C-alpha positions in Angstrom: 132.6 92.9 86.6 134.5 93.8 83.4 133.9 94.0 79.7 133.3 91.2 77.1 135.2 90.1 74.0 134.7 89.0 70.4 132.0 86.6 69.2 131.8 83.6 66.9 128.9 81.2 66.1 128.5 78.0 68.1 127.2 75.3 65.8 124.1 73.4 66.8 123.1 75.6 69.7 120.7 78.5 70.1 123.4 80.9 71.2 126.6 82.5 69.9 129.5 82.1 72.3 133.1 83.2 72.6 135.7 80.5 73.2 139.3 81.7 73.5 142.2 79.2 74.0 145.7 80.1 75.0 148.7 78.7 76.8 149.2 80.0 80.4 152.5 81.8 80.4 155.4 80.2 82.3 154.1 76.6 82.1 156.1 74.6 79.7 153.8 71.6 79.6 150.8 73.8 78.7 148.0 74.6 81.1 145.3 75.9 78.8 142.7 78.5 79.5 139.4 79.1 77.7 136.6 81.6 78.0 132.9 80.9 77.3 130.1 83.5 77.3 126.9 84.1 75.6 126.8 87.2 73.5 123.6 86.8 71.4 120.6 84.6 70.9 119.9 83.0 67.5 116.1 83.6 67.9 115.3 79.9 67.7 111.7 79.2 68.9 112.8 75.9 70.4 114.3 75.8 73.8 114.9 73.7 76.9 112.8 76.2 78.9 109.9 75.8 76.5 110.0 72.0 76.9 109.8 72.3 80.7 107.8 75.5 81.1 106.0 75.7 84.4 107.5 72.5 85.9 108.8 72.6 89.4 112.5 72.7 89.9 114.9 73.8 92.6 114.2 77.5 91.8 110.5 77.2 92.0 109.0 76.8 88.6 110.8 76.8 85.2 110.1 80.1 83.4 107.2 80.3 80.9 109.5 81.3 78.1 113.2 81.6 77.3 114.9 84.9 77.6 118.5 85.6 76.6 120.9 87.7 78.5 121.7 91.2 77.2 125.1 91.2 75.4 125.3 94.9 76.0 125.5 94.5 79.7 128.7 93.9 81.6 129.3 90.1 82.0 129.9 88.4 85.3 133.2 86.6 85.1 133.7 83.3 86.9 136.8 81.0 86.8 137.3 77.3 86.7 140.3 75.1 87.0 139.9 71.5 85.7 142.3 68.6 85.3 142.4 67.0 81.9 144.7 65.2 79.4 146.6 63.1 82.0 146.5 59.4 82.9 146.3 60.3 86.5 142.7 61.4 86.2 141.1 63.4 83.4 137.7 65.0 83.8 136.8 66.9 80.7 133.1 66.0 81.3 133.1 68.4 84.3 134.2 71.3 82.2 131.8 70.4 79.3 128.9 70.3 81.7 129.6 73.7 83.2 130.1 75.2 79.8 126.7 73.8 78.7 125.2 75.3 81.9 126.7 78.7 81.2 125.4 78.7 77.6 121.9 77.7 78.8 121.7 80.3 81.5 122.7 83.0 79.1 120.6 81.8 76.2 117.4 81.0 78.0 117.4 82.1 81.7 118.4 85.7 81.1 121.8 85.5 82.8 121.8 87.3 86.1 119.6 90.3 86.1 120.2 90.4 82.3 124.0 90.2 82.6 125.6 87.3 80.8 127.9 85.0 82.7 131.4 84.7 81.3 133.3 81.5 82.1 137.1 81.4 82.1 138.5 77.8 82.3 142.1 76.8 82.8 143.2 73.2 82.2 145.9 71.7 84.5 147.5 68.3 84.1 148.3 66.9 87.5 150.9 69.6 88.2 150.8 71.9 91.2 152.7 74.6 89.4 150.3 74.5 86.5 147.4 74.7 89.0 149.0 77.7 90.7 149.6 79.5 87.4 146.0 78.8 86.5 144.8 80.5 89.7 147.0 83.5 89.0 145.8 83.8 85.4 142.1 83.6 86.5 142.7 86.1 89.3 144.3 88.5 86.9 141.4 88.0 84.4 139.2 89.6 87.1 136.9 86.7 87.9 134.4 87.4 90.6 134.3 83.8 91.9 135.4 80.3 91.1 133.1 77.5 90.1 134.7 74.2 91.0 136.0 71.6 88.6 138.4 68.8 89.5 141.9 70.0 90.5 143.9 67.2 92.1 146.9 69.4 92.5 145.0 72.3 94.1 147.8 72.5 96.7 149.2 74.9 94.1 146.0 76.8 93.2 144.1 77.0 96.4 146.5 79.2 98.4 146.4 81.7 95.5 142.5 81.5 95.4 142.3 82.1 99.1 144.9 84.9 99.3 143.1 86.6 96.4 139.8 86.7 98.4 138.0 84.5 95.9 135.3 82.0 96.9 135.0 78.6 95.2 131.6 77.1 94.8 130.7 73.6 93.6 132.8 71.0 91.8 134.5 67.9 93.1 136.8 68.5 96.2 139.8 66.5 95.3 142.3 67.6 98.0 142.3 68.4 101.7 143.2 72.0 100.9 139.8 72.4 99.3 137.8 70.3 101.8 139.3 72.2 104.8 138.9 75.7 103.3 136.6 78.2 104.9 136.3 79.9 101.5 135.0 76.9 99.5 131.5 75.4 99.4 130.9 72.0 97.9 127.5 70.3 97.4 129.3 67.0 98.1 130.7 64.8 100.7 133.9 64.1 98.7 135.5 60.7 99.1 134.7 60.7 102.8 131.0 61.0 102.0 131.2 58.2 99.4 132.9 55.8 101.8 130.4 56.6 104.6 127.5 55.8 102.2 129.2 52.6 101.2 129.7 51.6 104.8 126.1 52.2 105.7 124.9 50.1 102.7 127.3 47.3 103.5 126.2 47.2 107.2 122.5 47.3 106.2 123.1 44.2 104.0 124.7 42.3 106.9 128.3 42.6 105.9 130.8 41.8 108.7 134.1 42.7 107.1 134.9 45.1 104.3 138.1 46.3 102.6 138.9 49.9 101.6 141.6 50.3 98.9 143.1 53.7 98.1 145.8 55.1 95.9 148.6 55.6 98.4 150.1 58.7 96.7 147.0 60.8 97.1 146.7 62.3 100.6 143.0 63.0 100.4 142.4 59.3 99.6 144.5 58.3 102.6 142.6 60.6 105.0 139.2 59.6 103.6 139.9 55.9 103.9 141.6 55.9 107.4 140.0 58.9 109.2 136.5 58.8 107.8 135.5 55.7 106.0 137.1 53.2 108.3 136.0 55.1 111.4 132.3 55.2 110.2 132.5 51.6 109.3 133.7 50.5 112.7 131.1 52.6 114.4 128.5 50.5 112.4 130.0 47.3 113.7 132.1 46.4 110.6 135.6 45.1 110.6 137.5 47.4 108.1 140.7 46.5 106.4 142.4 49.5 104.8 144.7 48.6 101.9 146.9 51.2 100.1 148.1 50.4 96.6 150.3 52.2 94.1 148.3 54.8 92.2 149.8 53.6 88.8 148.5 50.0 89.3 146.9 48.6 86.2 146.4 45.0 87.2 144.3 44.7 90.4 144.0 40.9 90.5 147.0 40.4 92.8 145.4 42.9 95.2 141.7 41.8 95.0 142.1 38.0 94.8 143.7 37.6 98.3 141.0 39.8 99.8 138.3 37.7 98.2 139.9 34.5 99.4 140.2 35.9 102.9 136.4 36.3 103.1 135.8 40.1 102.8 132.1 40.9 102.2 132.7 44.0 100.2 135.5 45.9 98.4 135.5 49.7 98.2 138.1 51.5 96.0 139.2 55.1 95.8 141.1 55.5 92.5 141.9 57.7 89.6 139.5 57.4 86.7 142.1 55.4 84.7 141.9 52.6 87.3 138.1 52.3 87.0 138.0 49.7 84.2 141.0 47.6 85.5 139.4 47.4 88.9 136.0 46.4 87.5 137.6 43.8 85.2 139.6 42.3 88.1 136.6 42.2 90.4 134.5 40.4 87.7 136.9 37.5 87.8 136.8 37.0 91.6 135.8 33.7 93.1 133.9 33.9 95.3 132.2 37.0 94.0 132.6 40.1 96.2 130.5 43.3 95.8 132.5 46.2 94.5 131.9 49.8 95.4 133.4 52.7 93.3 132.9 56.4 93.3 130.5 58.0 90.8 133.3 59.2 88.5 133.7 55.6 87.5 130.1 55.6 86.2 130.9 57.9 83.3 129.3 56.5 80.1 132.6 56.0 78.3 134.1 54.1 81.4 131.1 51.9 81.8 131.0 51.1 78.1 134.7 50.2 78.2 134.2 47.9 81.2 131.3 46.1 79.5 129.7 43.4 81.5 132.3 43.9 84.3 130.3 47.0 85.3 127.2 44.9 86.1 126.5 44.8 89.8 129.1 47.5 90.7 127.7 50.0 93.2 128.4 53.7 92.6 127.7 56.8 94.7 125.8 59.8 93.6 124.8 63.1 95.3 121.5 63.4 93.4 118.6 61.1 92.5 119.1 58.8 89.6 115.3 58.7 89.0 114.6 59.8 85.5 111.4 61.4 86.6 113.3 64.1 88.5 112.8 67.5 86.8 116.3 68.7 87.5 117.7 65.5 86.1 115.6 65.9 82.9 116.7 69.5 82.6 120.4 68.5 82.9 120.0 65.9 80.2 118.2 68.3 77.8 120.7 71.1 78.5 123.6 68.8 77.8 122.0 67.4 74.7 121.4 70.9 73.3 124.4 72.8 74.5 127.3 70.5 75.3 130.0 70.1 72.6 131.7 67.1 74.4 130.5 64.2 76.6 129.3 65.7 79.9 128.0 62.7 81.9 129.5 60.9 85.0 131.3 63.5 87.1 129.9 66.2 84.8 126.6 66.0 86.8 128.5 67.3 89.8 130.0 70.1 87.8 126.6 71.1 86.5 125.0 71.0 89.9 127.8 73.2 91.3 127.4 75.8 88.5 123.6 75.9 88.8 123.8 76.4 92.6 126.4 79.2 92.0 123.9 80.7 89.5 121.2 80.6 92.1 123.4 82.4 94.6 124.3 85.0 92.0 120.6 85.6 91.5 120.1 86.0 95.2 122.9 88.6 95.7 122.1 90.3 92.3 124.4 91.3 89.5 125.3 94.6 91.1 126.6 92.8 94.2 128.2 89.8 92.4 131.4 89.3 94.3 133.1 86.6 96.4 132.4 88.3 99.7 128.7 88.6 99.0 128.5 85.0 97.7 130.4 83.6 100.7 128.1 85.5 103.1 125.0 84.0 101.3 126.4 80.5 101.2 127.4 80.5 104.9 123.8 81.4 105.8 122.4 78.5 103.9 120.4 76.0 105.9 118.6 73.2 104.0 118.9 75.4 101.0 117.5 73.9 97.8 120.1 72.4 95.5 120.0 71.6 91.8 119.4 67.8 91.5 120.8 67.2 95.0 120.2 67.1 98.7 119.4 70.4 100.3 122.7 71.9 101.6 123.8 73.5 104.8 127.1 75.4 104.8 127.6 75.8 108.5 131.0 74.1 108.4 129.8 71.2 110.6 128.4 68.7 108.2 131.6 66.7 108.0 133.8 67.3 111.1 137.2 68.7 110.0 136.1 69.4 106.5 134.0 72.6 106.7 133.7 73.1 102.9 131.5 70.0 102.5 127.9 71.3 102.6 125.9 68.2 101.4 127.6 64.9 102.2 124.4 62.8 101.9 124.6 60.0 99.4 122.4 57.9 97.0 123.9 54.6 95.7 123.1 53.1 92.3 124.0 50.3 90.0 123.8 49.5 86.3 120.4 48.0 85.5 120.0 44.9 83.4 119.6 46.0 79.8 121.2 49.4 80.3 120.6 52.5 82.3 120.9 52.8 86.1 118.7 52.1 89.1 118.9 53.3 92.8 119.9 50.7 95.4 119.4 53.1 98.3 117.5 56.2 99.3 119.3 59.2 100.7 121.9 58.0 103.2 122.3 60.6 106.0 126.1 60.6 106.1 126.1 63.8 108.1 124.6 61.8 111.0 127.0 58.9 110.5 129.9 61.3 110.8 128.4 62.9 113.9 128.1 59.5 115.4 131.3 57.9 114.3 133.7 60.9 114.7 132.5 62.2 118.0 
């Protein structure tokens, strides 16, 4: 752990934070890094902790009162690489959610043994060289570990992360490099987990034939569709058509209409977030109507609002309960409302879960031992470990065959409810068992 920097006030929150923006050297198109840390408390009597004092959450009970980290203690530095500002998938909500989590932990939960957490974030724009440079920059900044964002070009960053001895915890595993890494731990099933959940739901509702569409330029989509989703579907007795399409597609009617006419009972799509609205709009025009399944990133508020009525009836996947009565869910909403400076919904929930689980592991190893080796050792020993707003995780490397980094592939499916909001359409789907059965 190393020293902290300057401070400036953060409007509307109960903490003062440092945010430093700079262009990563050597990247002409501008990967951007930023640092966020709590350095002082404003002394406000109101807090998220006070509102939930004593309630049960994944760490036992919410503390009785808020307590700020000590700005005089050495901060624990963590790094994050996140893809933003590109039409090939932009996920600022993941970063925003993690930043809110860091601010809350430092302002109200006392950091880690009193030490504040300092977040260094580097933005990449679908460029492997940018991702690699981000990893180098974060390594050189002296981060103790990585908290996952979304890095679709992690083929550039992950070799640096692994060679530097850094562990990556949480986030959305976008590539095979991440999913197959022995030094990464995701509380997720990735696209493979989503498709397995979709297949189980379709089979339960008596579907006979389904179609899986995927952006053909993305290797992880291809593997998830062919080697996991289709295999699980066929093991459940489904006929599965796998249909690649160009990732830049903006009009999906020429793809979906022939499938609907051919009699498929469900359509499942792996796509960049920019395709979410066009897919929903095209599916809404189909005759006959065919159920549409999309990954949870497409359920971000701004995407659903843009889709309008076309989002009605679309089934999305989640890796945490959508029940509003869940304490962890209520904490997430209140933390985001108080601390987030940008929208942090949709995929942001996954980023927040990953950070909170990293925070829990940091508490377990202690500030004095905060390091990637200690965190990796603790994570690998986890069996049915409590997860923030998610299924208990087991990081034995065997939950998804061939993808040892996926520790919690279980899924819950949900849809937009009439009149707004969302409702579950399934309980926990044991995708780990589906993989064990279908991929044996």
